[in-house]
ROTOR-834311 format. One record per residue (C-alpha): residue number from 1; x, y, z. Coordinates in nm, 4 decimals. Each point is the difference from the previous one (the first is absolute). Layout:
ROTOR-834311
@seq: NUM	c1: X	c2: Y	c3: Z
...
//
This chain:
ROTOR-834311
@seq: 1	c1: 7.8833	c2: 13.4329	c3: 11.5992
@seq: 2	c1: -0.2038	c2: -0.1639	c3: -0.2576
@seq: 3	c1: -0.2172	c2: 0.3238	c3: 0.0070
@seq: 4	c1: 0.3063	c2: 0.2098	c3: -0.0559
@seq: 5	c1: 0.1022	c2: -0.2026	c3: -0.2968
@seq: 6	c1: -0.3523	c2: 0.0397	c3: -0.1361
@seq: 7	c1: 0.0023	c2: 0.3711	c3: 0.0399
@seq: 8	c1: 0.3252	c2: 0.0194	c3: -0.1679
@seq: 9	c1: -0.1077	c2: -0.2163	c3: -0.2684
@seq: 10	c1: 0.2944	c2: -0.2553	c3: 0.0539
@seq: 11	c1: -0.2016	c2: -0.2947	c3: 0.1257
@seq: 12	c1: -0.0220	c2: -0.1730	c3: -0.3262
@seq: 13	c1: 0.3727	c2: 0.0600	c3: -0.0810
@seq: 14	c1: 0.0981	c2: -0.1717	c3: 0.3262
@seq: 15	c1: -0.2481	c2: -0.2913	c3: -0.0465
@seq: 16	c1: 0.1344	c2: -0.0596	c3: -0.3568
@seq: 17	c1: 0.3680	c2: 0.0240	c3: 0.0995
@seq: 18	c1: -0.0745	c2: -0.2767	c3: 0.2685
@seq: 19	c1: -0.1891	c2: -0.2066	c3: -0.2598
@seq: 20	c1: 0.3137	c2: 0.0264	c3: -0.2051
@seq: 21	c1: 0.2323	c2: -0.1223	c3: 0.2737
@seq: 22	c1: -0.2316	c2: -0.2612	c3: 0.1595
@seq: 23	c1: -0.2107	c2: -0.1099	c3: -0.2775
@seq: 24	c1: -0.2995	c2: 0.0283	c3: 0.1924
@seq: 25	c1: -0.2177	c2: 0.2555	c3: 0.2338
@seq: 26	c1: 0.1631	c2: 0.0817	c3: 0.3230
@seq: 27	c1: -0.1688	c2: 0.0639	c3: 0.3393
@seq: 28	c1: -0.0683	c2: 0.3620	c3: 0.0811
@seq: 29	c1: 0.2478	c2: 0.0113	c3: 0.2813
@seq: 30	c1: 0.2660	c2: -0.1089	c3: -0.2596
@seq: 31	c1: -0.1176	c2: 0.2849	c3: -0.2417
@seq: 32	c1: 0.0358	c2: 0.2563	c3: 0.2933
@seq: 33	c1: 0.3483	c2: -0.1322	c3: 0.1192
@seq: 34	c1: 0.1556	c2: -0.0231	c3: -0.3619
@seq: 35	c1: -0.1313	c2: 0.3543	c3: -0.0818
@seq: 36	c1: 0.1653	c2: 0.1498	c3: 0.3072
@seq: 37	c1: 0.3364	c2: -0.1382	c3: -0.0903
@seq: 38	c1: -0.0456	c2: 0.1314	c3: -0.3546
@seq: 39	c1: -0.1110	c2: 0.3344	c3: 0.1256
@seq: 40	c1: 0.3306	c2: 0.0207	c3: 0.2055
@seq: 41	c1: 0.2129	c2: -0.1105	c3: -0.2900
@seq: 42	c1: -0.1431	c2: 0.2478	c3: -0.2454
@seq: 43	c1: 0.1294	c2: 0.2743	c3: 0.2379
@seq: 44	c1: 0.3469	c2: -0.1679	c3: -0.0457
@seq: 45	c1: 0.0066	c2: -0.1018	c3: 0.3746
@seq: 46	c1: 0.1764	c2: -0.3323	c3: -0.1228
@seq: 47	c1: 0.1314	c2: -0.0969	c3: 0.3692
@seq: 48	c1: -0.3267	c2: 0.0941	c3: 0.1677
@seq: 49	c1: -0.2032	c2: -0.1964	c3: -0.2460
@seq: 50	c1: 0.2250	c2: -0.3134	c3: 0.0339
@seq: 51	c1: -0.0135	c2: 0.0081	c3: 0.3770
@seq: 52	c1: -0.4005	c2: 0.0352	c3: -0.0202
@seq: 53	c1: -0.0103	c2: -0.2955	c3: -0.2616
@seq: 54	c1: 0.2290	c2: -0.2143	c3: 0.2499
@seq: 55	c1: -0.2561	c2: 0.0617	c3: 0.2806
@seq: 56	c1: -0.2690	c2: -0.0833	c3: -0.2067
@seq: 57	c1: 0.1568	c2: -0.3307	c3: -0.1236
@seq: 58	c1: 0.1039	c2: -0.1229	c3: 0.3559
@seq: 59	c1: -0.3736	c2: 0.0559	c3: 0.1111
@seq: 60	c1: -0.1383	c2: -0.1773	c3: -0.3085
@seq: 61	c1: -0.1731	c2: 0.3167	c3: -0.1141
@seq: 62	c1: 0.1464	c2: -0.0105	c3: -0.3530
@seq: 63	c1: 0.0654	c2: -0.3338	c3: -0.1891
@seq: 64	c1: 0.3463	c2: -0.0734	c3: -0.1044
@seq: 65	c1: -0.0480	c2: 0.0420	c3: -0.3765
@seq: 66	c1: -0.1095	c2: 0.3417	c3: 0.0343
@seq: 67	c1: 0.2923	c2: 0.0412	c3: 0.2437
@seq: 68	c1: 0.2531	c2: -0.0805	c3: -0.2614
@seq: 69	c1: -0.1728	c2: 0.1993	c3: -0.2626
@seq: 70	c1: 0.0252	c2: 0.3085	c3: 0.1898
@seq: 71	c1: 0.3511	c2: -0.0561	c3: 0.1105
@seq: 72	c1: 0.0749	c2: -0.0444	c3: -0.3799
@seq: 73	c1: -0.1927	c2: 0.3306	c3: -0.0931
@seq: 74	c1: 0.1904	c2: 0.1927	c3: 0.2862
@seq: 75	c1: 0.3265	c2: -0.1170	c3: -0.1063
@seq: 76	c1: -0.0767	c2: 0.0954	c3: -0.3670
@seq: 77	c1: -0.1598	c2: 0.3292	c3: 0.1084
@seq: 78	c1: 0.3673	c2: 0.0797	c3: 0.1449
@seq: 79	c1: 0.1569	c2: -0.0931	c3: -0.3133
@seq: 80	c1: 0.1652	c2: -0.3174	c3: 0.1356
@seq: 81	c1: -0.0973	c2: -0.2455	c3: -0.2697
@seq: 82	c1: 0.2573	c2: -0.2498	c3: 0.1072
@seq: 83	c1: -0.1224	c2: -0.0337	c3: 0.3537
@seq: 84	c1: -0.3750	c2: -0.0084	c3: -0.1399
@seq: 85	c1: 0.1014	c2: -0.2892	c3: -0.2244
@seq: 86	c1: 0.1541	c2: -0.2028	c3: 0.2983
@seq: 87	c1: -0.3284	c2: 0.0517	c3: 0.1952
@seq: 88	c1: -0.1888	c2: -0.1212	c3: -0.2927
@seq: 89	c1: 0.2286	c2: -0.3083	c3: -0.0525
@seq: 90	c1: -0.0323	c2: -0.0736	c3: 0.3848
@seq: 91	c1: -0.3756	c2: 0.0380	c3: -0.0455
@seq: 92	c1: -0.0093	c2: -0.2707	c3: -0.2748
@seq: 93	c1: 0.2384	c2: -0.2328	c3: 0.2019
@seq: 94	c1: -0.2140	c2: 0.0088	c3: 0.2759
@seq: 95	c1: -0.2914	c2: -0.1280	c3: -0.2118
@seq: 96	c1: -0.1950	c2: 0.3223	c3: -0.0532
@seq: 97	c1: -0.1133	c2: 0.0618	c3: -0.3485
@seq: 98	c1: 0.1041	c2: 0.2950	c3: -0.2140
@seq: 99	c1: -0.2900	c2: 0.2465	c3: -0.0784
@seq: 100	c1: -0.0827	c2: 0.2706	c3: -0.2477
@seq: 101	c1: 0.0664	c2: 0.2940	c3: 0.2449
@seq: 102	c1: 0.3589	c2: -0.1018	c3: 0.0837
@seq: 103	c1: 0.0791	c2: -0.0521	c3: -0.3636
@seq: 104	c1: -0.1479	c2: 0.3310	c3: -0.1002
@seq: 105	c1: 0.2032	c2: 0.1763	c3: 0.2737
@seq: 106	c1: 0.3280	c2: -0.1373	c3: -0.1693
@seq: 107	c1: -0.1473	c2: 0.0922	c3: -0.3370
@seq: 108	c1: -0.0726	c2: 0.3538	c3: 0.1139
@seq: 109	c1: 0.3376	c2: 0.0673	c3: 0.1524
@seq: 110	c1: 0.1796	c2: -0.1345	c3: -0.3105
@seq: 111	c1: -0.1961	c2: 0.2247	c3: -0.2184
@seq: 112	c1: 0.0709	c2: 0.3036	c3: 0.2123
@seq: 113	c1: 0.3653	c2: -0.0711	c3: -0.0052
@seq: 114	c1: -0.0082	c2: -0.0349	c3: -0.3712
@seq: 115	c1: 0.0717	c2: -0.3582	c3: -0.0070
@seq: 116	c1: -0.2986	c2: -0.1132	c3: -0.2220
@seq: 117	c1: 0.1435	c2: -0.3103	c3: -0.1469
@seq: 118	c1: 0.0375	c2: -0.1250	c3: 0.3573
@seq: 119	c1: -0.3620	c2: 0.1075	c3: 0.0698
@seq: 120	c1: -0.1097	c2: -0.2042	c3: -0.3157
@seq: 121	c1: 0.1817	c2: -0.3041	c3: 0.1182
@seq: 122	c1: -0.1587	c2: 0.0134	c3: 0.3278
@seq: 123	c1: -0.3404	c2: 0.0118	c3: -0.1711
@seq: 124	c1: 0.1102	c2: -0.3135	c3: -0.1743
@seq: 125	c1: 0.1112	c2: -0.1763	c3: 0.3059
@seq: 126	c1: -0.3371	c2: 0.1185	c3: 0.1627
@seq: 127	c1: -0.2196	c2: -0.1660	c3: -0.2626
@seq: 128	c1: 0.2174	c2: -0.3007	c3: -0.0118
@seq: 129	c1: -0.0283	c2: -0.0625	c3: 0.3654
@seq: 130	c1: -0.3965	c2: 0.0068	c3: -0.0563
@seq: 131	c1: -0.0407	c2: 0.3550	c3: 0.1437
@seq: 132	c1: -0.2303	c2: 0.2266	c3: -0.1905
@seq: 133	c1: 0.1029	c2: 0.3609	c3: -0.0539
@seq: 134	c1: -0.2746	c2: 0.2601	c3: 0.0585
@seq: 135	c1: -0.0522	c2: 0.3592	c3: -0.1321
@seq: 136	c1: 0.2614	c2: 0.1575	c3: 0.2095
@seq: 137	c1: 0.2690	c2: -0.2332	c3: -0.1182
@seq: 138	c1: -0.0672	c2: 0.1008	c3: -0.3369
@seq: 139	c1: -0.0302	c2: 0.3652	c3: 0.0720
@seq: 140	c1: 0.3500	c2: -0.0060	c3: 0.1407
@seq: 141	c1: 0.1436	c2: -0.1712	c3: -0.3012
@seq: 142	c1: -0.1833	c2: 0.2422	c3: -0.2343
@seq: 143	c1: 0.1095	c2: 0.3087	c3: 0.1951
@seq: 144	c1: 0.3861	c2: -0.1485	c3: 0.0209
@seq: 145	c1: 0.0198	c2: -0.0746	c3: -0.3859
@seq: 146	c1: -0.1426	c2: 0.3299	c3: -0.0702
@seq: 147	c1: 0.2358	c2: 0.2151	c3: 0.2307
@seq: 148	c1: 0.3028	c2: -0.1832	c3: -0.1438
@seq: 149	c1: -0.0728	c2: 0.0180	c3: -0.3800
@seq: 150	c1: -0.1413	c2: -0.3580	c3: -0.0659
@seq: 151	c1: -0.3298	c2: 0.1446	c3: -0.1779
@seq: 152	c1: -0.0627	c2: -0.3190	c3: -0.1832
@seq: 153	c1: 0.0044	c2: -0.2183	c3: 0.3269
@seq: 154	c1: -0.2110	c2: 0.2601	c3: 0.1820
@seq: 155	c1: -0.2658	c2: -0.0431	c3: -0.2716
@seq: 156	c1: 0.0449	c2: -0.3745	c3: -0.0075
@seq: 157	c1: -0.0925	c2: -0.0118	c3: 0.3761
@seq: 158	c1: -0.2992	c2: 0.2187	c3: -0.0541
@seq: 159	c1: -0.1335	c2: -0.2398	c3: -0.2531
@seq: 160	c1: 0.0563	c2: -0.2934	c3: 0.2233
@seq: 161	c1: -0.2033	c2: 0.1628	c3: 0.2790
@seq: 162	c1: -0.2856	c2: 0.0980	c3: -0.2099
@seq: 163	c1: 0.0081	c2: -0.3775	c3: -0.1564
@seq: 164	c1: 0.0060	c2: -0.1374	c3: 0.3518
@seq: 165	c1: -0.2977	c2: 0.2171	c3: 0.1114
@seq: 166	c1: 0.2032	c2: 0.2209	c3: 0.2154
@seq: 167	c1: 0.0005	c2: 0.3930	c3: -0.0235
@seq: 168	c1: 0.3085	c2: 0.2288	c3: 0.0157
@seq: 169	c1: 0.0066	c2: 0.2848	c3: 0.2279
@seq: 170	c1: -0.0390	c2: 0.3172	c3: -0.1448
@seq: 171	c1: 0.3361	c2: 0.1116	c3: 0.1240
@seq: 172	c1: 0.1940	c2: -0.2978	c3: -0.1594
@seq: 173	c1: -0.2027	c2: 0.0352	c3: -0.3175
@seq: 174	c1: 0.0789	c2: 0.3647	c3: -0.0473
@seq: 175	c1: 0.3743	c2: -0.0739	c3: 0.0961
@seq: 176	c1: 0.0022	c2: -0.2577	c3: -0.2955
@seq: 177	c1: -0.1933	c2: 0.2417	c3: -0.2312
@seq: 178	c1: 0.2461	c2: 0.2984	c3: 0.0965
@seq: 179	c1: 0.3196	c2: -0.2056	c3: -0.0970
@seq: 180	c1: -0.1457	c2: -0.1170	c3: -0.3281
@seq: 181	c1: 0.1973	c2: 0.1626	c3: -0.3034
@seq: 182	c1: -0.0491	c2: -0.2048	c3: -0.3136
@seq: 183	c1: -0.3283	c2: 0.0615	c3: -0.1783
@seq: 184	c1: -0.0702	c2: -0.3727	c3: -0.0483
@seq: 185	c1: 0.0116	c2: -0.0245	c3: 0.3849
@seq: 186	c1: -0.2192	c2: 0.3253	c3: 0.0531
@seq: 187	c1: -0.2639	c2: -0.1935	c3: -0.2240
@seq: 188	c1: 0.0530	c2: -0.2968	c3: 0.2084
@seq: 189	c1: -0.0474	c2: 0.1746	c3: 0.3218
@seq: 190	c1: -0.3138	c2: 0.1635	c3: -0.1238
@seq: 191	c1: -0.1532	c2: -0.3494	c3: -0.1016
@seq: 192	c1: 0.0915	c2: -0.1229	c3: 0.3619
@seq: 193	c1: -0.1914	c2: 0.3184	c3: 0.1223
@seq: 194	c1: -0.2922	c2: -0.0847	c3: -0.1918
@seq: 195	c1: -0.0158	c2: -0.3688	c3: 0.1207
@seq: 196	c1: 0.0587	c2: 0.1066	c3: 0.3575
@seq: 197	c1: -0.2782	c2: 0.2706	c3: -0.0103
@seq: 198	c1: -0.2483	c2: -0.2849	c3: -0.1150
@seq: 199	c1: 0.0982	c2: -0.1934	c3: 0.3196
@seq: 200	c1: -0.0470	c2: 0.2900	c3: 0.2124
@seq: 201	c1: 0.3363	c2: 0.1864	c3: 0.0070
@seq: 202	c1: -0.0542	c2: 0.3719	c3: 0.0709
@seq: 203	c1: 0.2616	c2: 0.2294	c3: -0.1656
@seq: 204	c1: 0.1030	c2: 0.3217	c3: 0.1206
@seq: 205	c1: 0.1052	c2: 0.3133	c3: -0.1757
@seq: 206	c1: 0.3794	c2: -0.0921	c3: -0.0009
@seq: 207	c1: -0.0817	c2: -0.3196	c3: -0.1639
@seq: 208	c1: -0.1612	c2: 0.2091	c3: -0.3048
@seq: 209	c1: 0.2695	c2: 0.2676	c3: 0.0176
@seq: 210	c1: 0.2942	c2: -0.2613	c3: -0.0340
@seq: 211	c1: -0.1861	c2: -0.1804	c3: -0.2809
@seq: 212	c1: -0.0836	c2: 0.3326	c3: -0.1864
@seq: 213	c1: 0.3691	c2: 0.1156	c3: 0.0385
@seq: 214	c1: 0.1062	c2: -0.3490	c3: -0.1335
@seq: 215	c1: -0.2395	c2: 0.0173	c3: -0.3073
@seq: 216	c1: 0.1141	c2: 0.3566	c3: -0.0677
@seq: 217	c1: 0.3756	c2: -0.1059	c3: -0.0006
@seq: 218	c1: -0.0862	c2: -0.2693	c3: -0.2240
@seq: 219	c1: -0.1672	c2: 0.2489	c3: -0.2591
@seq: 220	c1: -0.3516	c2: -0.1671	c3: 0.0638
@seq: 221	c1: -0.2038	c2: 0.3260	c3: 0.0648
@seq: 222	c1: -0.3160	c2: -0.1592	c3: -0.0761
@seq: 223	c1: 0.0162	c2: -0.2581	c3: 0.2716
@seq: 224	c1: 0.1209	c2: 0.2637	c3: 0.2369
@seq: 225	c1: -0.3049	c2: 0.2203	c3: -0.0727
@seq: 226	c1: -0.2122	c2: -0.3059	c3: 0.0403
@seq: 227	c1: 0.1396	c2: -0.0712	c3: 0.3481
@seq: 228	c1: -0.0447	c2: 0.3864	c3: 0.0851
@seq: 229	c1: -0.3879	c2: -0.0407	c3: -0.0842
@seq: 230	c1: -0.0112	c2: -0.3307	c3: 0.1959
@seq: 231	c1: 0.1204	c2: 0.1891	c3: 0.3001
@seq: 232	c1: -0.2589	c2: 0.2625	c3: -0.0532
@seq: 233	c1: -0.2754	c2: -0.2876	c3: -0.0279
@seq: 234	c1: 0.1306	c2: -0.1361	c3: 0.3213
@seq: 235	c1: -0.0492	c2: 0.3331	c3: 0.1681
@seq: 236	c1: 0.3877	c2: 0.0429	c3: 0.0512
@seq: 237	c1: 0.1403	c2: 0.3240	c3: -0.0373
@seq: 238	c1: 0.3050	c2: 0.0190	c3: -0.2205
@seq: 239	c1: 0.2709	c2: 0.1954	c3: 0.1810
@seq: 240	c1: 0.3006	c2: 0.2091	c3: -0.1297
@seq: 241	c1: 0.2034	c2: -0.2930	c3: -0.0936
@seq: 242	c1: -0.2832	c2: -0.1493	c3: -0.2387
@seq: 243	c1: -0.0445	c2: 0.3523	c3: -0.1745
@seq: 244	c1: 0.3685	c2: 0.0841	c3: -0.0225
@seq: 245	c1: 0.0455	c2: -0.3456	c3: -0.1755
@seq: 246	c1: -0.2945	c2: 0.0522	c3: -0.2267
@seq: 247	c1: 0.0620	c2: 0.3389	c3: -0.1134
@seq: 248	c1: 0.3822	c2: -0.0560	c3: -0.0523
@seq: 249	c1: -0.0616	c2: -0.3076	c3: -0.1976
@seq: 250	c1: -0.2584	c2: 0.1588	c3: -0.2220
@seq: 251	c1: 0.2364	c2: 0.2746	c3: -0.0561
@seq: 252	c1: 0.2929	c2: -0.2321	c3: -0.0868
@seq: 253	c1: -0.2218	c2: -0.1845	c3: -0.2533
@seq: 254	c1: -0.1273	c2: 0.3188	c3: -0.1577
@seq: 255	c1: -0.3315	c2: 0.0250	c3: 0.1265
@seq: 256	c1: 0.0617	c2: 0.3391	c3: 0.1627
@seq: 257	c1: -0.3824	c2: 0.1092	c3: -0.0250
@seq: 258	c1: -0.1062	c2: -0.3176	c3: 0.1967
@seq: 259	c1: 0.2917	c2: 0.0723	c3: 0.2567
@seq: 260	c1: -0.1597	c2: 0.3534	c3: 0.0557
@seq: 261	c1: -0.3338	c2: -0.1504	c3: 0.0497
@seq: 262	c1: 0.1275	c2: -0.1893	c3: 0.2734
@seq: 263	c1: 0.1801	c2: 0.3123	c3: 0.1533
@seq: 264	c1: -0.3440	c2: 0.1643	c3: 0.0187
@seq: 265	c1: -0.1525	c2: -0.2911	c3: 0.1585
@seq: 266	c1: 0.2879	c2: -0.0209	c3: 0.2554
@seq: 267	c1: -0.0394	c2: 0.3674	c3: 0.0734
@seq: 268	c1: -0.3901	c2: -0.0142	c3: 0.0343
@seq: 269	c1: 0.0688	c2: -0.2701	c3: 0.2701
@seq: 270	c1: 0.2526	c2: 0.2605	c3: 0.1722
@seq: 271	c1: 0.2912	c2: -0.2421	c3: -0.0543
@seq: 272	c1: 0.2812	c2: 0.2473	c3: -0.0611
@seq: 273	c1: 0.2339	c2: -0.0636	c3: -0.3079
@seq: 274	c1: 0.3696	c2: 0.0230	c3: 0.0293
@seq: 275	c1: 0.2728	c2: 0.1057	c3: -0.2408
@seq: 276	c1: 0.0417	c2: -0.3359	c3: -0.1553
@seq: 277	c1: -0.3461	c2: 0.0118	c3: -0.1267
@seq: 278	c1: 0.0264	c2: 0.3504	c3: -0.1568
@seq: 279	c1: 0.3296	c2: -0.0718	c3: -0.1411
@seq: 280	c1: -0.1482	c2: -0.2953	c3: -0.1842
@seq: 281	c1: -0.2836	c2: 0.1924	c3: -0.1359
@seq: 282	c1: 0.2166	c2: 0.2885	c3: -0.1166
@seq: 283	c1: 0.2537	c2: -0.2368	c3: -0.1869
@seq: 284	c1: -0.2940	c2: -0.1823	c3: -0.1629
@seq: 285	c1: -0.1508	c2: 0.3231	c3: -0.1320
@seq: 286	c1: 0.3538	c2: 0.1282	c3: -0.1051
@seq: 287	c1: 0.0546	c2: -0.3271	c3: -0.1761
@seq: 288	c1: -0.3035	c2: 0.0421	c3: -0.2095
@seq: 289	c1: 0.0901	c2: 0.3733	c3: -0.0675
@seq: 290	c1: -0.2895	c2: 0.1395	c3: 0.1984
@seq: 291	c1: 0.1983	c2: 0.2753	c3: 0.1740
@seq: 292	c1: -0.3380	c2: 0.1885	c3: 0.1006
@seq: 293	c1: -0.0813	c2: -0.3138	c3: 0.2118
@seq: 294	c1: 0.3406	c2: -0.0300	c3: 0.1318
@seq: 295	c1: 0.0023	c2: 0.3307	c3: 0.1031
@seq: 296	c1: -0.3378	c2: 0.0058	c3: 0.1707
@seq: 297	c1: 0.0908	c2: -0.3079	c3: 0.2026
@seq: 298	c1: 0.3387	c2: 0.1569	c3: 0.0985
@seq: 299	c1: -0.1903	c2: 0.3055	c3: 0.1211
@seq: 300	c1: -0.2349	c2: -0.2062	c3: 0.1953
@seq: 301	c1: 0.2904	c2: -0.1866	c3: 0.1528
@seq: 302	c1: 0.1627	c2: 0.3225	c3: 0.1064
@seq: 303	c1: -0.3338	c2: 0.1543	c3: 0.1447
@seq: 304	c1: -0.0415	c2: -0.3095	c3: 0.2428
@seq: 305	c1: 0.3392	c2: -0.0152	c3: 0.1395
//
């Protein structure tokens, strides 16, 4: 089983999880037995996983703290937070310590349900209990606040992570950047990105795409172009959304010749422009009274349809 976990690249994940539950390294047998239960749980075979866990506990093959934590996880996965909390309270009453894994389970479910204020309260409770949140705790909060319109809070927890030496996941960071609408927050997100990259964070094309769109919507074309060339420097290929945002943005602010320049780059890279891009160019040429070029772009649009 250890070999299987190694091949799947999941051994470190299981070991880290048990470290967070037990606060120390566990025996290989405990790692194997716990991973078996989680594997069954992930397939949503809840009853089967609980039956397996019960047999393991009876044979002392899994410690009680892990057992309680898995039951909490299973109840939460079913969406039964009330029962999950009861199991958690029973765990504490029987003298077992709270752990970061269980708290993060509650935080994740609250964020998924949109109850981000309760998730934040749980974070406070967690820290007041002397339990340290880890990267996944903050990733859940960042994603939750981003999805439900709390862009300042999402940015705040990104900053907290970086300050504490933790790294947001690319998916959580992208959710946060995608949710940002105010130009001052776009600048703030870009500053967080710079600090995170300095500490080893690896953005993807979606990170840049969302930021470029944000700067263009905030009429900061220069910063959008700077990010475009940063993508190029990092050997990332700007996709359709990046080109569309750039070209439409350049046309909107009167830089139609620059917009057409990026249309040519886009086509050279075999990325097909759509009607929005052509319409933006046509309107921009018409706005400056350049009927010849407006007609030329219109004819090109018709010819490629």
